[in-house]
Each structure stands twice: as structure tokens, then as C-alpha cells.
C-alpha positions in Angstrom: 89.9 108.0 59.9 93.4 108.9 59.0 95.7 106.7 56.8 99.4 107.3 57.7 102.8 105.7 57.3 103.5 103.6 60.3 107.1 104.8 60.5 106.2 108.5 60.5 107.1 110.5 63.6 103.6 112.0 63.4 102.0 108.6 63.5 104.3 107.5 66.4 103.5 110.6 68.3 99.8 110.2 67.9 99.9 106.6 69.0 102.2 107.5 72.0 100.1 110.5 73.2 96.7 109.3 72.1 95.8 112.7 70.7 96.3 115.3 68.0 95.2 118.5 66.4 94.2 118.4 62.7 95.0 121.9 61.4 93.4 122.3 58.0 94.9 125.1 55.8 93.3 127.0 53.1 95.0 128.4 50.0 96.5 131.4 51.8 98.5 129.0 54.1 99.9 127.0 51.1 103.4 128.7 51.3 103.7 127.8 54.9 102.7 124.2 54.3 105.2 124.0 51.4 108.0 125.2 53.7 107.3 122.1 55.9 107.1 119.6 52.9 110.5 117.9 53.4 111.2 118.5 57.1 111.2 116.0 59.9 111.4 116.4 63.7 113.4 113.1 63.8 117.1 113.5 64.4 119.0 111.9 62.9 117.1 111.8 59.7 116.6 108.3 58.5 118.4 107.2 55.4 115.2 106.6 53.5 114.0 110.2 54.3 117.5 111.6 53.4 117.2 110.0 49.9 113.8 111.8 49.5 115.4 115.1 50.4 114.2 115.5 54.0 116.1 117.6 56.5 115.8 117.8 60.3 113.9 120.8 61.6 113.1 121.2 65.3 111.2 124.4 65.0 108.5 123.7 62.4 106.3 126.5 63.5 109.2 128.9 63.1 110.3 127.9 59.6 106.7 127.8 58.4 105.9 131.2 59.9 102.9 129.8 61.8 101.8 130.5 65.4 101.1 127.8 67.9 98.1 128.3 70.1 97.2 126.2 73.2 94.4 123.7 72.5 91.5 123.4 74.9 91.1 119.6 75.1 94.5 118.1 74.1 98.1 119.0 74.7 99.1 119.4 71.1 98.9 123.1 69.9 96.6 124.4 67.2 97.8 126.6 64.3 96.4 130.0 64.7 96.5 130.8 61.0 94.6 127.7 59.9 90.8 128.4 59.6 89.9 124.8 60.6 91.3 123.2 63.7 90.1 119.9 65.0 91.2 118.7 68.5 91.0 114.9 68.6 91.8 111.8 70.7 92.8 108.4 69.3 90.1 105.8 69.5 91.8 102.9 67.7 94.5 101.9 65.3 94.1 99.4 62.5 96.7 97.9 60.3 96.3 98.3 56.5 97.2 95.5 54.0 98.2 93.2 56.9 97.6 90.2 54.7 100.2 91.4 52.2 103.8 90.5 53.4 105.2 93.4 51.3 102.9 96.0 52.9 102.4 94.6 56.4 103.4 97.1 59.0 103.9 100.0 56.6 100.6 101.7 56.9 98.2 102.3 59.7 94.7 103.6 59.9 94.1 105.8 62.9 90.5 106.3 64.1 90.1 109.6 66.0 87.2 111.2 67.8 86.9 115.0 67.4 86.8 116.6 70.8 86.5 120.3 69.8 86.4 122.0 66.4 87.2 125.6 65.7 86.1 126.9 62.2 86.3 130.4 61.0 86.7 132.1 57.6 90.1 133.7 58.5 92.9 133.3 61.1 92.1 132.9 64.7 92.5 136.2 66.4 
């Protein structure tokens, strides 16, 4: 179960394609994750994201210094440097706080089914 902002491009892509890869970093990937912190693939950048300091970045792998690797069961790539990579398909989506007019439509819970997991104590080689 993943709880995400409904307006996020990540959320929209997961719902559109019905799949994702959950790349879980360890401490040595922290700098790469931080380089992605306020980037978005959306162009133009929404006003709300601009106010939060986001900028458009089309090559997130490049700016993070990470390497995309083809997945085995889904179209989305894995991150070679992440020691845990979970290929998943979308099972269902559920609205969060749908009974609260102020929150309705802002958050979504995405239920995924793991298709393939790759776990190792270092980068995939």
C-alpha cells in the first residue's frame, strides 16, 4: 500500500500505466536521492510546486547519477545502484479522506502487487 498525492506525476503515471518499480535506497544512495528532492518531470512546473522550490528536470537518472536497468516484468526501469528493487503492478486505488471536503481528491492509496523483487547488499552488477 502506497499513500501518494493524487496530483503527483508519479501517481498519475502509476495509475495510467498500471505498474511501477519501487527502488529502495540505502544510506550510500542518499546524495542521489537528495539531488532529486525538488525536481519534477512535469513541464511546465505547476505554480504550487514552483512556490515549494521545484524545477523541471527531464533526465532524473542523469542528475541523480543513477543508472536505469531494464525491469523483467514491467516497463519502468529499475535503479541499478539501489539494493532493493520491487517490480509491481497496480491492483486498486482507494481515495483517502473522501468524507472530508477539504481533503477529498488530494490523496490516494495505491494497492500494488509485487511481481519480482531483487535484493542484494550492494549495487546490482
